[in-house]
C-alpha positions as a Python dict, from the first residue, in 0.01 Angstrom:
ca = {
    (1, 'M'): (0, 0, 0),
    (2, 'Y'): (250, 57, -209),
    (3, 'V'): (556, 315, -214),
    (4, 'H'): (615, 494, -507),
    (5, 'I'): (982, 622, -533),
    (6, 'V'): (1001, 979, -677),
    (7, 'M'): (1352, 1077, -720),
    (8, 'F'): (1568, 1346, -897),
    (9, 'C'): (1697, 1209, -1230),
    (10, 'P'): (2007, 1352, -1337),
    (11, 'R'): (1978, 1204, -1678),
    (12, 'Y'): (1625, 1428, -1750),
    (13, 'N'): (1725, 1724, -1483),
    (14, 'L'): (1370, 1682, -1294),
    (15, 'C'): (1192, 1511, -1056),
    (16, 'Y'): (947, 1207, -1148),
    (17, 'L'): (924, 850, -1142),
    (18, 'C'): (1241, 736, -1291),
    (19, 'P'): (1220, 455, -1548),
    (20, 'D'): (1448, 247, -1329),
    (21, 'A'): (1342, 356, -977),
    (22, 'M'): (1232, 66, -797),
    (23, 'I'): (931, 21, -669),
    (24, 'R'): (839, -256, -375),
    (25, 'P'): (521, -280, -82),
    (26, 'M'): (516, -99, 214),
    (27, 'T'): (675, -307, 493),
    (28, 'R'): (460, -326, 821),
    (29, 'C'): (703, -75, 1001),
    (30, 'E'): (606, 199, 696),
    (31, 'D'): (252, 65, 778),
    (32, 'A'): (258, 187, 1127),
    (33, 'R'): (444, 451, 1100),
    (34, 'D'): (253, 604, 838),
    (35, 'A'): (-47, 556, 1046),
    (36, 'A'): (63, 707, 1349),
    (37, 'I'): (179, 1001, 1115),
    (38, 'N'): (-210, 1039, 1025),
    (39, 'G'): (-324, 973, 1396),
    (40, 'T'): (-350, 1119, 1679),
    (41, 'I'): (-123, 1443, 1780),
    (42, 'G'): (185, 1318, 2046),
    (43, 'A'): (90, 968, 1924),
    (44, 'Y'): (437, 730, 1924),
    (45, 'I'): (594, 703, 1542),
    (46, 'T'): (777, 375, 1451),
    (47, 'T'): (1091, 482, 1314),
    (48, 'C'): (1185, 263, 991),
    (49, 'D'): (1530, 245, 824),
    (50, 'D'): (1575, 328, 476),
    (51, 'A'): (1471, -28, 354),
    (52, 'G'): (1171, -3, 560),
    (53, 'R'): (1291, -208, 863),
    (54, 'Y'): (1218, -113, 1207),
    (55, 'T'): (1562, 66, 1376),
    (56, 'P'): (1637, -107, 1676),
    (57, 'E'): (1608, 202, 1868),
    (58, 'Q'): (1250, 343, 1916),
    (59, 'C'): (1194, 679, 2080),
    (60, 'W'): (851, 831, 2178),
    (61, 'G'): (938, 1219, 2240),
    (62, 'S'): (606, 1335, 2389),
    (63, 'A'): (627, 1020, 2673),
    (64, 'G'): (996, 1098, 2701),
    (65, 'Y'): (1142, 740, 2683),
    (66, 'C'): (1327, 507, 2436),
    (67, 'W'): (1380, 109, 2444),
    (68, 'C'): (1494, -177, 2168),
    (69, 'V'): (1297, -376, 1902),
    (70, 'T'): (1355, -691, 1774),
    (71, 'S'): (1407, -701, 1392),
    (72, 'T'): (968, -755, 1409),
    (73, 'G'): (913, -424, 1596),
    (74, 'K'): (819, -638, 1951),
    (75, 'K'): (947, -415, 2240),
    (76, 'I'): (1223, -598, 2428),
    (77, 'Q'): (1125, -590, 2794),
    (78, 'G'): (1405, -431, 3031),
    (79, 'T'): (1538, -154, 2727),
    (80, 'E'): (1359, 132, 2857),
    (81, 'T'): (1558, 432, 2907),
    (82, 'S'): (1446, 820, 2957),
    (83, 'L'): (1507, 1017, 2602),
    (84, 'G'): (1840, 1141, 2597),
    (85, 'T'): (2011, 834, 2790),
    (86, 'A'): (2244, 655, 2565),
    (87, 'L'): (2086, 331, 2460),
    (88, 'N'): (2305, 35, 2327),
    (89, 'C'): (2039, -193, 2129),
    (90, 'S'): (2318, -374, 1956),
    (91, 'S'): (2392, -603, 2228),
    (92, 'Q'): (1990, -660, 2233),
    (93, 'Y'): (2023, -726, 2636),
    (94, 'A'): (2121, -1083, 2668),
    (95, 'M'): (1903, -1157, 2912),
    (96, 'I'): (1485, -1019, 2868),
    (97, 'R'): (1358, -993, 3193),
    (98, 'P'): (911, -981, 3269),
    (99, 'M'): (755, -644, 3301),
    (100, 'T'): (764, -457, 3599),
    (101, 'P'): (463, -318, 3757),
    (102, 'C'): (611, 23, 3650),
    (103, 'E'): (650, -88, 3296),
    (104, 'I'): (322, -239, 3258),
    (105, 'A'): (164, 86, 3413),
    (106, 'R'): (347, 306, 3179),
    (107, 'D'): (300, 120, 2877),
    (108, 'A'): (-80, 54, 2958),
    (109, 'S'): (-132, 428, 2976),
    (110, 'I'): (73, 501, 2658),
    (111, 'N'): (-247, 404, 2470),
    (112, 'G'): (-453, 643, 2705),
    (113, 'P'): (-617, 982, 2642),
    (114, 'I'): (-397, 1267, 2535),
    (115, 'G'): (-223, 1459, 2806),
    (116, 'G'): (-327, 1149, 3057),
    (117, 'Y'): (-40, 1068, 3301),
    (118, 'I'): (247, 848, 3224),
    (119, 'S'): (401, 642, 3492),
    (120, 'K'): (835, 764, 3469),
    (121, 'C'): (1034, 375, 3522),
    (122, 'D'): (1410, 367, 3550),
    (123, 'K'): (1605, 166, 3352),
    (124, 'D'): (1578, -160, 3581),
    (125, 'G'): (1182, -102, 3526),
    (126, 'Q'): (1142, 52, 3916),
    (127, 'Y'): (922, 377, 3974),
    (128, 'T'): (1148, 658, 3954),
    (129, 'P'): (1098, 841, 4316),
    (130, 'E'): (991, 1156, 4165),
    (131, 'Q'): (693, 1152, 3918),
    (132, 'C'): (568, 1415, 3724),
    (133, 'W'): (292, 1450, 3536),
    (134, 'G'): (352, 1638, 3207),
    (135, 'S'): (69, 1814, 3102),
    (136, 'T'): (-44, 1941, 3450),
    (137, 'G'): (282, 2051, 3595),
    (138, 'Y'): (258, 1840, 3884),
    (139, 'C'): (501, 1636, 4076),
    (140, 'W'): (552, 1431, 4362),
    (141, 'C'): (736, 1146, 4521),
    (142, 'V'): (646, 769, 4534),
    (143, 'N'): (779, 438, 4726),
    (144, 'S'): (875, 150, 4553),
    (145, 'T'): (541, 36, 4477),
    (146, 'G'): (451, 380, 4307),
    (147, 'Q'): (213, 511, 4596),
    (148, 'E'): (211, 845, 4623),
    (149, 'I'): (391, 939, 4973),
    (150, 'P'): (163, 1222, 5128),
    (151, 'D'): (267, 1599, 5139),
    (152, 'T'): (460, 1547, 4880),
    (153, 'E'): (277, 1703, 4566),
    (154, 'T'): (444, 1996, 4412),
    (155, 'P'): (169, 2248, 4165),
    (156, 'P'): (366, 2378, 3817),
    (157, 'G'): (612, 2615, 3870),
    (158, 'T'): (735, 2577, 4213),
    (159, 'P'): (1063, 2361, 4338),
    (160, 'S'): (1000, 2019, 4368),
    (161, 'I'): (1069, 1798, 4667),
    (162, 'N'): (1394, 1586, 4710),
    (163, 'C'): (1227, 1266, 4676),
    (164, 'A'): (1537, 1083, 4780),
    (165, 'T'): (1470, 1249, 5168),
    (166, 'Q'): (1124, 1136, 5211),
    (167, 'C'): (1051, 861, 5385),
    (168, 'K'): (933, 542, 5164),
}
């Protein structure tokens, strides 16, 4: 697939394919981005820079987290953070650790059905004490292995329980 660069040409004062515009093949990043844009609503959309390279920081808004990737777009494990949390992908995290059970569960559910539950992990890959199912509004407390703590589920619109005080 090819990118046809249409740009404003000051010399002709109109937009069209300029004689000096560069046409190049699409990169893997651009192919992945275009496929996702035309895919399922809420799907992860790859972010590419102007040259078509993967940007070091990738975010999935509907899942609520960001992570760092290599120049080939491969996720660097242990770099996941919640959306809006500062992420420094330039350091490339000197030590890359194996995925935790929470990260494995989260990544497996990302390709699941729209509105499906996605585990929330902290920066170290451990389950956060409070888990919420975004599409339903239900929240509950979990122990360190991600198992729900009985009698902690709260329905939508009700105050959540302080999971830090629950028995683990």
